[in-house]
C-alpha positions in Angstrom: -0.2 -0.1 0.2 2.8 2.4 0.7 3.6 2.8 -3.0 0.4 2.0 -4.4 0.0 5.9 -5.8 3.6 6.0 -6.9 2.9 2.6 -9.0 -0.2 3.8 -10.2 1.3 6.7 -12.7 3.0 4.1 -14.0 1.2 2.5 -17.2 1.2 -1.3 -17.7 3.4 -0.5 -20.7 6.0 1.1 -18.3 5.4 4.1 -19.8 4.1 7.7 -17.8 0.6 8.7 -18.6 0.5 11.5 -20.8 -0.3 14.3 -17.8 2.7 12.9 -16.1 5.0 13.6 -19.5 3.6 17.5 -19.7 4.0 17.8 -15.7 7.9 16.7 -16.5 8.3 18.7 -19.8 7.1 21.3 -17.3 9.7 21.1 -14.7 12.4 20.8 -17.3 11.3 24.4 -18.3 11.7 25.7 -14.6 15.1 23.8 -14.5 15.8 25.5 -17.5 15.0 29.0 -16.0 17.1 28.4 -13.0 20.2 27.2 -14.1 20.3 29.3 -17.6 19.8 32.7 -15.9 23.1 33.4 -14.6 24.6 31.8 -17.3 23.2 34.3 -19.9 23.3 37.3 -17.4 26.9 36.3 -17.0 27.7 37.3 -20.8 25.5 39.9 -20.9 26.9 42.3 -17.7 29.7 44.3 -19.8 26.7 45.8 -21.5 24.7 46.3 -18.8 27.4 48.2 -16.7 27.8 50.3 -20.0 24.4 51.3 -19.6 23.5 51.6 -16.0 26.8 52.0 -15.0 28.0 51.0 -11.4 30.9 48.9 -11.8 31.8 48.7 -8.3 29.0 47.4 -7.7 29.0 44.5 -10.4 29.5 41.5 -8.5 25.9 42.2 -6.2 23.9 41.5 -9.1 25.4 38.1 -8.8 25.6 37.9 -4.9 22.4 38.9 -4.6 20.7 36.2 -6.6 22.9 33.9 -5.1 22.2 34.9 -1.4 18.6 35.1 -2.6 18.5 31.2 -3.7 20.5 29.6 -0.7 18.4 31.7 1.8 15.3 30.3 0.5 15.9 27.5 -0.8 15.0 25.1 2.8 11.6 27.5 3.3 10.5 26.4 -0.1 10.9 22.7 0.9 9.2 23.0 4.1 6.5 25.4 2.5 5.9 22.3 0.4 5.9 20.0 2.6 3.6 21.6 4.9 0.9 23.4 2.5 1.2 21.7 -0.9 3.8 21.0 -3.3 1.9 22.4 -6.0 0.9 26.0 -4.9 4.6 26.3 -3.5 5.8 25.3 -6.8 3.9 27.8 -8.9 4.2 30.8 -6.1 7.8 30.2 -6.9 7.7 30.8 -10.4 5.5 34.0 -10.5 7.8 35.3 -8.0 10.7 34.6 -9.9 9.1 35.6 -13.4 8.0 39.3 -11.8 11.8 39.4 -10.7 12.7 39.1 -13.9 10.3 41.4 -15.5 11.2 44.4 -13.2 14.9 43.2 -13.6 14.4 44.0 -17.4 12.8 47.1 -16.5 15.9 48.7 -14.1 17.4 51.8 -14.5 20.2 51.6 -12.2 22.2 49.3 -10.6 20.9 49.2 -7.5 17.7 48.3 -8.3 18.9 45.8 -10.9 20.4 44.4 -7.5 17.6 44.4 -5.8 15.4 43.2 -8.7 17.7 39.8 -9.2 17.4 39.5 -5.2 13.6 38.9 -5.9 14.2 36.4 -9.0 16.6 34.7 -6.4 13.9 34.1 -4.0 11.8 32.4 -6.6 14.8 30.6 -7.6 15.5 29.0 -4.7 11.6 27.3 -5.0 11.9 26.6 -8.4 15.2 24.1 -7.9 13.3 22.8 -4.9 10.2 22.1 -6.4 11.3 20.2 -9.3 12.9 17.5 -7.5 10.3 17.2 -4.6 7.6 16.8 -7.1 9.2 14.1 -9.3 9.7 12.6 -5.8 6.0 12.9 -5.0 4.9 11.5 -8.5 8.1 8.7 -10.0 8.5 5.6 -7.2 12.5 5.9 -6.4 13.1 2.8 -8.8 12.0 4.7 -11.5 12.8 8.3 -10.9 16.8 8.0 -11.3 16.1 8.2 -15.5 14.1 11.3 -14.6 16.7 13.1 -12.5 19.6 11.7 -14.6 17.2 14.0 -17.6 17.0 16.9 -14.9 21.1 17.1 -14.8 21.4 16.9 -18.5 19.3 19.8 -18.6 21.3 21.6 -16.2 24.5 20.7 -18.3 22.6 21.6 -21.6 22.5 25.0 -19.3 25.8 25.8 -18.2 27.0 24.9 -22.3 24.2 27.0 -24.2 23.9 30.1 -21.2 27.3 31.7 -22.6 26.4 31.6 -26.1 22.7 32.6 -25.8 23.3 35.3 -23.2 25.5 36.6 -26.1 23.4 35.9 -28.9 20.1 37.9 -27.0 22.6 41.2 -26.1 23.9 41.1 -29.6 20.4 41.4 -31.2 17.5 42.1 -28.7 19.6 44.0 -26.1 20.3 43.0 -22.7 16.8 43.9 -21.0 16.2 40.6 -23.3 18.1 38.2 -21.1 15.7 39.0 -18.4 12.2 39.3 -20.5 12.9 35.7 -22.5 12.0 34.1 -18.9 8.5 35.5 -19.1 7.1 33.7 -22.0 9.3 30.1 -21.1 8.0 30.8 -16.9 4.0 31.4 -18.6 4.2 27.9 -20.1 5.4 26.0 -17.3 2.9 28.1 -15.1 0.0 26.6 -17.2 1.1 23.3 -17.4 1.7 23.0 -13.9 -1.5 24.9 -13.1 -3.9 23.0 -15.7 -1.9 19.2 -15.3 -0.4 18.7 -11.9 -3.1 17.5 -9.4 -1.4 16.6 -6.1 -3.3 16.4 -2.9 -3.8 19.9 -0.8 -2.5 20.0 2.6 -2.9 22.3 5.5 -0.8 22.1 8.2 -2.3 23.5 11.8 1.3 24.3 13.0 2.9 27.6 11.8 5.6 28.4 10.3 8.5 28.3 12.3 9.9 31.9 11.3 12.8 31.9 14.2 14.3 29.1 13.0 14.0 30.5 9.1 15.6 33.6 10.4 18.5 32.0 11.6 19.2 29.9 8.7 18.8 33.1 6.7 21.5 35.0 8.9 23.8 31.8 9.1 23.8 31.3 5.2 23.9 34.7 4.5 27.1 34.8 6.3 28.7 32.0 4.8 27.9 33.1 1.6 29.2 36.7 2.1 32.4 35.5 4.2 32.9 33.0 0.5 32.2 35.7 -1.6 34.1 38.9 -0.2 37.2 36.7 1.7 40.5 37.5 -0.3 38.7 40.0 -3.1 36.4 42.4 -1.1 38.4 41.8 2.2 41.2 39.8 3.2 40.6 36.4 5.1 41.8 37.8 8.3 40.0 41.0 8.6 37.3 42.4 11.2 34.4 42.1 8.2 35.5 38.1 7.7 35.7 38.1 11.3 32.8 39.5 11.9 30.3 37.4 9.3 32.1 34.3 10.4 31.2 34.7 14.2 27.8 36.0 13.0 27.6 32.8 10.7 28.4 30.3 13.4 26.4 31.9 16.1 23.1 31.4 14.2 23.9 28.1 13.1 24.2 26.9 16.4 21.4 28.5 17.5 19.4 26.9 14.4 20.9 23.7 15.4 19.5 24.3 18.8 16.0 25.9 18.1 15.1 22.6 15.7 14.8 20.7 18.3 12.7 22.3 20.1 10.6 23.7 17.2 6.8 22.1 16.6 7.6 22.4 12.7 11.3 23.1 12.5 12.4 24.5 8.9 14.8 21.5 8.8 14.0 18.3 10.7 17.4 17.4 11.8 16.1 13.8 12.5 17.0 13.3 8.7 20.4 13.3 9.2 20.1 10.0 11.4 19.9 8.3 8.5 23.3 7.5 7.8 22.6 7.7 3.8 20.9 10.9 4.0 24.1 12.9 5.4 26.7 10.9 3.2 24.6 11.9 0.3 24.4 15.7 1.7 28.4 15.6 2.3 28.8 14.0 -1.6 26.3 17.0 -3.0 28.6 19.4 -1.0 31.7 18.0 -2.6 30.0 17.8 -6.2 28.8 21.3 -5.9 32.8 22.9 -4.9 34.2 20.4 -7.4 32.0 21.3 -10.7 31.7 25.3 -9.9 35.8 25.4 -9.0 36.1 23.7 -12.8 33.6 25.8 -14.3 35.6 29.0 -13.1 39.3 28.0 -14.0 38.8 25.9 -16.6 37.8 28.7 -19.5 40.3 31.2 -17.7 43.2 28.7 -18.6 41.9 27.7 -22.2 41.7 31.2 -22.8 44.9 32.8 -21.3 47.0 30.1 -21.8 45.9 28.1 -25.0 44.7 31.3 -26.3 40.6 30.6 -26.8 38.2 33.1 -27.7 36.2 34.0 -24.8 33.1 34.5 -27.2 32.6 30.5 -27.0 33.5 29.8 -23.3 30.3 27.7 -23.4 32.1 25.5 -26.0 35.3 25.4 -23.9 33.3 23.2 -21.4 31.7 21.1 -23.8 33.9 18.0 -23.2 33.4 18.3 -19.2 29.4 19.2 -19.6 28.5 16.6 -22.7 30.2 13.7 -20.6 28.5 14.8 -17.4 25.3 14.8 -19.1 25.5 11.2 -21.0 26.4 10.0 -18.0 23.7 11.3 -16.0 21.3 9.9 -18.3 23.2 6.0 -18.2 23.3 6.2 -14.5 19.1 7.0 -14.4 18.9 4.6 -16.6 20.5 1.7 -14.9 19.2 2.3 -11.3 15.8 2.2 -12.6 16.7 -0.9 -14.6 18.5 -2.5 -12.2 17.8 -0.9 -8.7 21.2 -1.0 -7.7 23.3 2.7 -7.8 26.1 2.2 -4.9 28.2 1.8 -8.1 27.6 5.6 -9.2 28.9 7.2 -6.2 32.2 4.8 -6.0 32.8 5.0 -9.6 31.9 9.0 -9.6 34.4 9.6 -6.4 37.3 7.5 -8.3 36.2 9.5 -11.6 36.1 12.8 -10.5 39.5 12.5 -8.1 41.6 10.9 -11.2 40.1 13.7 -13.5 40.8 16.4 -11.4 44.7 15.5 -10.6 45.0 15.2 -14.6 43.8 18.7 -15.1 46.2 19.5 -12.3 49.0 18.3 -14.5 48.2 20.9 -17.4 50.9 23.4 -18.4 51.7 26.1 -20.6 51.9 23.1 -23.2 49.5 21.0 -22.8 47.1 20.8 -26.1 43.6 21.4 -26.2 42.6 18.0 -26.7 44.4 16.7 -23.9 42.9 19.0 -21.5 39.5 18.2 -23.1 40.2 14.5 -22.2 41.1 15.0 -18.7 37.7 17.3 -18.5 35.9 14.6 -20.0 37.1 12.1 -16.9 35.8 14.8 -14.4 32.4 15.0 -16.5 32.0 11.4 -16.0 32.6 11.7 -12.6 30.5 14.2 -11.9 27.5 12.4 -14.3 27.9 9.4 -11.6 26.8 11.8 -8.9 24.4 14.6 -9.7 21.7 13.3 -9.5 21.6 9.4 -7.8 22.8 11.8 -4.6 19.5 13.0 -4.8 17.5 9.9 -5.5 19.1 8.0 -2.8 18.6 10.9 -0.3 15.1 11.0 -1.3 14.8 7.3 -0.8 16.2 7.8 2.6 13.4 9.7 4.3 9.7 9.7 4.8 7.3 11.1 2.1 6.2 13.8 4.7 10.1 15.0 4.3 10.6 15.0 0.7 10.5 18.9 0.7 12.7 19.2 3.2 15.2 16.4 2.2 14.9 18.0 -1.3 16.0 21.6 -0.5 18.3 20.6 1.7 20.2 18.4 -0.5 20.1 21.5 -3.0 21.4 23.6 -0.2 24.8 21.5 0.3 25.3 21.6 -3.0 24.7 25.1 -3.3 26.8 25.7 -0.1 29.8 23.4 -1.9 29.8 25.9 -5.1 30.1 28.7 -2.9 33.3 27.1 -0.7 34.4 26.1 -4.3 34.7 28.8 -6.0 36.3 30.9 -2.8 38.7 28.3 -1.8 39.9 27.8 -5.0 39.8 30.8 -6.2 41.7 32.3 -3.1 44.7 29.3 -3.9 44.8 30.4 -7.6 45.1 34.1 -6.9 47.7 33.7 -4.8 50.0 31.2 -6.8 49.4 33.7 -9.6 51.0 36.6 -7.8 54.1 34.9 -6.4 54.6 33.4 -10.1 54.2 36.6 -11.5 56.3 38.8 -9.2 58.8 35.9 -9.5 59.1 35.5 -13.1 58.1 39.9 -14.3 59.3 41.4 -10.9 57.5 44.7 -10.0 56.1 44.6 -13.6 54.5 41.4 -12.9 53.4 42.3 -9.3 52.0 45.3 -11.2 50.0 43.5 -13.1 47.9 41.3 -11.1 48.0 44.0 -8.4 43.9 44.7 -9.1 43.1 41.0 -9.8 44.7 37.8 -10.8 42.4 37.4 -13.3 42.7 39.4 -16.4 40.5 39.5 -19.6 41.4 39.2 -23.2 41.8 42.6 -23.9 44.3 43.9 -20.9 46.0 40.2 -21.7 46.5 41.1 -25.7 48.1 44.5 -24.1 50.9 43.4 -22.1 54.4 43.3 -22.9 55.4 39.9 -24.8 57.3 38.8 -21.7 54.6 40.0 -19.3 52.2 37.6 -21.4 54.4 34.8 -21.1 54.7 35.0 -17.2 50.8 35.3 -16.7 50.2 32.1 -18.7 52.5 30.4 -17.0 51.4 32.0 -13.6 47.8 31.1 -14.7 49.2 27.1 -15.3 50.3 27.3 -11.9 47.5 28.7 -10.7 45.0 26.2 -12.2 47.6 23.0 -11.1 47.0 24.3 -7.5 43.0 24.7 -7.7 42.6 21.5 -9.2 45.0 19.2 -7.0 43.1 20.9 -3.9 40.0 19.8 -5.5 41.3 15.9 -6.1 42.2 16.3 -2.4 38.7 17.3 -1.5 37.0 14.4 -4.5 38.5 11.8 -2.3 36.2 12.7 0.1 33.3 12.3 -1.8 34.8 8.6 -2.2 35.3 7.7 1.2 31.7 8.6 1.9 30.5 6.4 -1.2 32.3 3.4 0.3 30.1 4.1 3.6 26.8 4.3 1.9 24.1 1.2 2.4 22.6 0.1 -0.9 19.3 0.4 0.5 16.2 -0.9 -1.9 14.4 1.6 -3.6 10.9 1.9 -3.0 8.1 1.2 -5.0 9.5 -0.4 -7.6 10.0 -4.0 -9.0 7.5 -7.3 -9.5 6.2 -8.3 -6.1 7.7 -11.3 -4.5 5.7 -13.9 -2.1 7.2 -11.5 0.6 5.3 -8.7 -0.4 5.8 -5.9 -2.6 9.6 -5.6 -3.9 11.5 -2.6 -3.4 8.9 -1.6 -0.5 11.6 -0.9 2.2 12.3 2.3 3.7 15.7 3.4 4.8 18.7 1.9 6.9 16.6 2.6 9.8 13.5 0.5 9.1 11.5 3.6 8.3 9.0 3.1 5.5 7.8 6.0 3.2 4.1 6.5 3.9 2.7 7.6 0.4 -0.8 9.2 0.2 -2.9 6.9 -1.8 -4.4 10.2 -3.8 -1.0 11.2 -4.4 -1.3 10.9 -8.4 -1.6 12.6 -11.1 
């Protein structure tokens, strides 16, 4: 009975009903909205600054969005659990579209930053809503292939985002980088409204406002530390120390309060599941590695290998293409066999080996060789991207599906912030040292503002300084990727301790009852409402 509803969403021929396929298409559109936005805006930023000014506030256009997304993610997950997934998801789409429309109409940098924060609030609900609704509609055994498709959508967004952003900005103007979200979001909104039918919920408990506030302060402090540390402020500066203190105090207070709240934002009992805790750790490491790699690989290829910045999305094609294919294969194999532990293990090995290979690149490494190294990393990330979400969801009861999805998403987001900050700090330090060593005072002066030079600045450098910078970038990426390889080992170690619990709601029935109807490793069984179908 536990999986009746979920199994009821699968037709006898093994295919999903047409209504479910329509909903899944709408979910893919929503995922594209959340993932594509930052990729498009990154390409349009020079044009935006040229029109609106405010160059000194440029980083806040991205930071405001990231902060709002990270801070709102746990709250969206809890709201879906308490009051119904459909309403929370549709609300997040509306907020995202309102933020997009307002961002497109911004008249100065201050307005744009504020409206980007509104966008980020909606984006937090998009990411969580997609994964939680898939968790509601599709039994875990079938869920792997659909979450693999979502990982593929993420990879396509990362590849195509810069190209789409450049095309839109050149032909329609930067405001359409935001307006393009409106028709896509409207299609997703209409499809979800018309076709998705989940039982309405109404919790008598009040929202844990104190918990939400403490978590928001803690996450905001963490993201600001990783964003400002080593760039806006020195890591040992008073401002960074204050933020660290505030963040630690807020998170300790949050954890204490969650043990007493009537309806906690993040119920701590979900971390009693070994698999859930391990998947949160692996998700954090995957985010750490992936976003660090996507930052430094294009920089290396542009500065050292002479690639064009215009096609920066295509530079990552070997890694993201491998990630897309592997995600799809992993999802399909998991669906067909019900086995999944091999993928975190293989992912940990491939990601570690791939990052070590990337750390070997120097000024003489060919594009083909670096492409092969990137593909190895992509294969590893493809094994991990959605399997972490699948296993995390399989480790909790249905009533906690939203918070499980949001917590896993949050750990990946925080991992990306730490990855960019720590790998970036190591990269910058190494570039400064090598430039000073090879080019003396001139080298130090060249990189005193930033260790990352754009194509125009690089072209204007004297030959000796340019050659020194290429060696410096090669040395910086060596250190960053070697650190990534060390961190990736932790994912492999965590994967070793994953317990392969049968996926719920799948497979033929046996004499002992429904196959794969088991719960988590502590014996908990998912309680899936019989009415929960499309």
